[in-house]
C-alpha positions as CSV (number, residue, x, y, z in Angstrom):
1,M,107.2,89.2,110.7
2,E,106.3,90.3,114.2
3,A,106.5,94.0,113.3
4,D,103.8,93.4,110.6
5,L,101.2,92.0,113.0
6,H,98.0,94.0,113.8
7,P,97.7,95.1,117.4
8,L,94.8,92.7,117.9
9,E,96.4,89.7,116.1
10,G,96.6,87.7,119.3
11,E,92.8,88.0,119.7
12,R,92.0,86.9,116.2
13,L,90.5,83.5,117.1
14,R,88.4,84.9,120.0
15,L,87.1,87.7,117.7
16,E,86.2,85.2,115.0
17,A,84.3,83.1,117.4
18,L,82.3,86.1,118.5
19,V,81.6,87.1,114.9
20,D,80.3,83.6,114.1
21,A,78.0,83.7,117.2
22,T,76.5,87.1,116.4
23,D,73.4,87.3,114.2
24,G,72.6,90.4,112.1
25,I,76.0,91.3,110.8
26,D,78.1,90.6,107.8
27,P,80.1,87.6,109.0
28,W,82.9,88.0,106.5
29,C,83.6,91.7,106.7
30,S,83.1,91.9,110.5
31,G,85.9,89.4,110.9
32,P,89.6,90.2,111.3
33,D,90.5,89.3,107.7
34,W,88.7,92.4,106.6
35,T,88.7,94.7,109.6
36,F,92.4,94.3,110.6
37,S,93.5,94.8,106.9
38,T,91.4,97.9,106.3
39,H,92.3,99.4,109.6
40,R,96.0,98.9,108.8
41,G,95.6,100.4,105.3
42,F,93.7,103.5,106.2
43,A,93.9,104.1,110.0
44,G,96.9,102.2,111.1
45,S,98.1,104.9,113.4
46,I,94.9,104.9,115.5
47,A,94.9,102.4,118.3
48,P,91.9,100.1,118.7
49,I,89.6,100.5,121.7
50,V,88.4,97.2,123.1
51,L,85.2,97.0,125.1
52,G,84.0,93.7,126.7
53,D,86.0,90.7,127.7
54,L,86.3,89.1,124.2
55,D,85.0,85.8,125.7
56,R,81.3,86.6,126.1
57,W,81.2,89.7,123.9
58,G,83.3,92.4,122.4
59,V,83.1,95.8,120.7
60,I,86.2,97.0,118.8
61,L,86.3,100.7,118.2
62,A,88.6,103.5,117.2
63,S,88.5,107.3,117.8
64,Y,88.5,109.6,114.8
65,R,88.2,113.3,114.3
66,D,85.4,114.7,112.2
67,E,85.4,117.9,110.1
68,D,84.8,120.0,113.2
69,D,87.7,118.2,115.0
70,E,85.2,116.5,117.3
71,P,86.1,113.0,118.6
72,V,83.9,110.3,117.0
73,L,84.0,106.6,117.8
74,G,83.5,104.1,115.0
75,G,84.6,100.6,114.0
76,I,88.2,100.0,113.0
77,E,87.1,99.6,109.4
78,P,87.3,103.4,108.6
79,L,85.8,103.7,105.1
80,W,83.1,101.5,103.6
81,G,80.8,100.4,106.5
82,F,80.6,96.7,105.6
83,S,81.6,95.6,109.0
84,C,79.8,95.9,112.3
85,P,81.9,96.4,115.5
86,L,79.2,95.0,117.8
87,L,80.0,91.4,118.5
88,L,77.2,90.5,120.9
89,P,76.0,86.9,120.7
90,D,73.3,87.6,123.4
91,P,72.3,91.2,122.6
92,A,69.3,91.3,125.0
93,R,71.8,91.1,127.9
94,Q,75.1,92.2,126.4
95,A,73.9,95.4,124.7
96,R,73.2,96.8,128.2
97,E,76.7,95.9,129.3
98,F,78.1,97.5,126.2
99,A,76.2,100.7,126.9
100,A,77.4,100.8,130.5
101,E,81.1,100.5,129.4
102,L,80.5,103.1,126.6
103,A,79.0,105.6,129.0
104,A,82.1,105.2,131.3
105,L,84.4,105.8,128.3
106,Q,85.7,109.4,128.2
107,G,86.7,111.5,125.2
108,W,84.0,111.0,122.6
109,S,81.0,113.0,121.4
110,R,79.4,110.8,118.8
111,L,79.3,107.1,118.0
112,V,78.8,105.6,114.5
113,I,77.9,101.9,114.2
114,T,77.8,100.5,110.7
115,G,76.7,97.1,109.3
116,L,73.6,96.4,111.3
117,T,70.6,94.4,109.9
118,A,67.5,96.4,110.8
119,E,65.4,93.3,111.4
120,S,67.9,91.7,113.9
121,D,67.7,91.5,117.7
122,L,71.2,93.0,117.7
123,Y,69.8,96.2,116.1
124,S,66.7,96.6,118.3
125,E,68.5,95.7,121.6
126,S,71.4,97.9,120.8
127,I,69.4,101.0,120.0
128,R,67.3,100.4,123.2
129,A,70.4,100.2,125.3
130,L,72.2,103.1,123.6
131,A,69.2,105.4,124.2
132,T,70.4,105.5,127.9
133,V,73.7,107.0,126.7
134,G,72.5,109.7,124.3
135,T,70.2,110.5,121.4
136,V,70.0,107.7,118.8
137,Y,69.6,108.2,115.1
138,R,69.3,105.8,112.2
139,A,70.7,106.3,108.7
140,E,70.7,104.1,105.6
141,G,73.8,101.9,105.2
142,I,74.8,99.9,102.1
143,Q,73.4,97.1,100.1
144,R,75.4,94.0,99.2
145,C,74.9,91.6,96.3
146,L,74.7,87.9,97.3
147,A,74.6,84.8,95.1
148,D,73.2,81.5,96.5
149,L,75.6,78.7,95.7
150,S,74.0,76.2,98.1
151,G,72.6,74.1,95.2
152,G,75.9,74.2,93.3
153,V,77.2,76.2,90.4
154,D,74.8,74.6,87.9
155,S,71.8,75.6,90.0
156,W,73.0,79.2,90.3
157,F,73.7,79.3,86.5
158,A,70.2,77.9,85.7
159,R,68.6,80.9,87.6
160,R,70.4,83.4,85.4
161,S,68.5,85.0,82.6
162,P,68.7,83.5,79.1
163,R,70.6,86.6,77.9
164,F,73.1,86.3,80.8
165,R,73.7,82.6,80.0
166,Q,74.1,83.3,76.3
167,Q,76.6,86.1,76.9
168,W,78.4,84.0,79.5
169,R,79.0,81.1,77.0
170,R,80.0,83.5,74.2
171,R,82.6,85.2,76.4
172,L,84.0,82.0,77.6
173,R,84.5,80.8,74.0
174,Q,86.0,84.2,73.1
175,A,88.6,84.0,75.8
176,G,89.4,80.4,75.2
177,D,89.7,80.9,71.4
178,A,92.1,83.8,72.1
179,G,94.4,81.4,74.0
180,V,93.6,82.8,77.5
181,T,94.4,80.3,80.3
182,V,93.7,80.6,84.1
183,E,96.3,79.8,86.8
184,A,94.9,79.1,90.3
185,V,97.1,80.7,92.9
186,T,97.3,79.1,96.3
187,S,100.3,80.9,97.8
188,S,100.5,84.6,98.8
189,D,104.2,84.7,98.0
190,G,104.7,87.3,95.3
191,L,101.0,87.5,94.5
192,M,100.4,91.1,95.4
193,D,103.2,92.2,93.1
194,R,101.7,90.3,90.2
195,L,98.3,91.8,90.9
196,L,99.8,95.3,91.0
197,T,101.5,94.8,87.6
198,I,98.2,93.8,86.1
199,E,96.3,96.6,87.7
200,R,98.8,99.3,86.5
201,S,98.2,98.0,82.9
202,G,94.4,98.5,83.1
203,W,91.9,101.3,83.4
204,K,91.8,101.0,87.2
205,G,95.5,101.6,87.4
206,A,95.3,104.6,85.1
207,E,92.6,106.2,87.3
208,S,94.1,105.0,90.6
209,D,90.7,103.4,91.2
210,G,91.9,100.0,92.4
211,I,94.6,98.4,94.5
212,T,97.4,100.7,93.3
213,S,96.8,103.6,95.8
214,P,98.9,103.5,99.0
215,G,96.0,102.7,101.3
216,M,94.6,100.0,99.1
217,E,97.9,98.4,98.5
218,T,98.7,98.2,102.2
219,T,95.2,96.8,102.9
220,Y,95.4,94.1,100.3
221,R,99.0,93.1,100.8
222,Y,98.2,92.5,104.5
223,M,94.9,90.7,103.7
224,I,96.5,88.4,101.1
225,D,99.3,87.5,103.5
226,R,96.9,86.7,106.3
227,M,94.5,84.7,104.1
228,G,97.5,82.8,102.6
229,E,98.6,81.8,106.0
230,T,95.2,80.5,107.0
231,G,94.3,78.8,103.7
232,R,91.5,81.2,103.0
233,L,93.0,82.8,99.9
234,R,91.3,82.2,96.6
235,A,92.9,83.9,93.6
236,S,93.3,83.2,89.9
237,I,95.4,84.9,87.3
238,A,94.6,84.9,83.6
239,R,97.5,84.4,81.3
240,L,98.0,85.1,77.6
241,G,101.1,84.4,75.6
242,G,103.2,84.0,78.7
243,D,102.0,87.2,80.3
244,D,99.6,87.9,83.3
245,V,96.6,89.8,81.8
246,G,94.0,89.6,84.5
247,F,93.1,88.5,88.0
248,V,90.3,87.7,90.4
249,L,90.9,87.8,94.1
250,G,88.7,86.6,97.0
251,G,88.7,84.8,100.3
252,V,86.6,82.2,102.0
253,R,85.5,81.7,105.6
254,A,82.5,80.1,107.3
255,G,80.9,79.0,104.0
256,I,81.2,82.4,102.3
257,Y,83.3,83.3,99.3
258,R,83.9,87.1,99.5
259,G,84.8,88.6,96.1
260,L,87.4,91.3,96.6
261,Q,89.0,92.5,93.4
262,L,88.9,91.7,89.7
263,S,90.9,93.5,87.0
264,Y,92.6,93.0,83.7
265,T,95.0,94.8,81.4
266,E,94.0,97.0,78.5
267,A,95.5,94.4,76.1
268,A,92.9,91.9,77.3
269,A,89.9,94.2,77.7
270,D,88.0,92.9,74.6
271,L,88.7,89.2,75.3
272,G,86.1,88.4,77.9
273,V,88.8,87.9,80.5
274,G,86.6,89.1,83.4
275,H,83.8,86.5,82.7
276,Y,86.5,83.8,82.1
277,L,88.0,84.5,85.5
278,Q,84.7,84.7,87.3
279,S,83.6,81.4,85.8
280,H,86.8,79.7,86.8
281,Q,86.6,81.1,90.3
282,I,83.0,80.1,91.0
283,S,83.4,76.7,89.5
284,S,86.5,75.9,91.5
285,L,84.9,76.8,94.9
286,E,84.6,73.9,97.3
287,P,81.1,72.4,97.9
288,S,81.0,73.8,101.4
289,I,80.8,77.4,100.1
290,H,77.1,78.3,100.1
291,T,77.2,82.1,99.5
292,Y,79.1,84.3,97.1
293,D,79.2,87.8,98.6
294,M,80.0,90.3,95.8
295,G,80.2,93.3,98.0
296,M,78.6,96.7,97.4
297,D,75.6,96.8,95.1
298,M,76.3,97.8,91.6
299,E,74.0,97.4,88.5
300,Y,76.2,94.9,86.7
301,K,76.5,92.7,89.8
302,R,72.7,92.3,90.0
303,R,72.7,90.0,87.0
304,W,74.9,87.6,89.1
305,A,73.1,88.0,92.4
306,D,70.1,86.2,94.0
307,E,69.6,88.7,96.8
308,L,70.3,92.3,97.8
309,R,71.0,92.6,101.6
310,S,70.7,96.0,103.2
311,T,72.3,97.4,106.4
312,V,71.7,100.4,108.5
313,V,73.9,102.8,110.5
314,V,73.2,103.8,114.1
315,I,74.5,107.2,115.2
316,V,74.6,108.1,118.9
317,H,75.1,111.7,120.0
318,R,76.3,111.6,123.6
319,G,74.0,113.1,126.2
320,P,75.1,115.6,128.8
């Protein structure tokens, strides 16, 4: 419904075009599927600040208050720092234009830019331009785990360790022997409610560590609806004895499958449901998907990954 649209929904296509033309950023999480959803879930009352014309370049910011009640500018994704708000396809020229508009913007004392690749022209040109606005600092960002699917699932699987492959096959047999089946879900209708029911029956729900918290529920309900409308939704639900016992949720765009959430009930915890779902999800991805982005680096994800990709954070303290 119209009331549910993000304030920048009308600019979605232009923003996605800028994301795709900008090197040195996470192309999935810097796009509207992620940024609009996380903004709505965790900072929906804060209006976006748009710099640039959104044709040649754009920077989408929001103004927050820090612990000292000082105004701080950052991207509209307020928590994790996967996304980069700088959509500058030609950073050598456009970073200077951005810095000029930023200097003219009143009411901020510090700027925090996440999601930059330190080896990119976007990073080097941006810090050079921002040095004219204030004092620039660099901090470590996050690492993401990426799997290369460009050679197909069989090629990816062949690169895993013998122990991984052995455990994978054993867990698939375990789930199959127990009678677990997988339902591919292509529609967003009613999906979030099914996921919440599964989550509340597992350890994540008991610890409010997943999608059951208010902010996460809002984020993923919005994201699922938007991906469902655009055909980007990829979800599978594990079933056992007529009941939903697990799910895997992700989305695709521009050749990337972004894993978002995986969970299962306590009743299915010892049945290898997680591996069963992952196997089904990866195997069902279309041939055009060349990268599986697993998100934030965690030890268990490294067994699935071919690459760790790091980002940095740029912090600008405004000059006098």
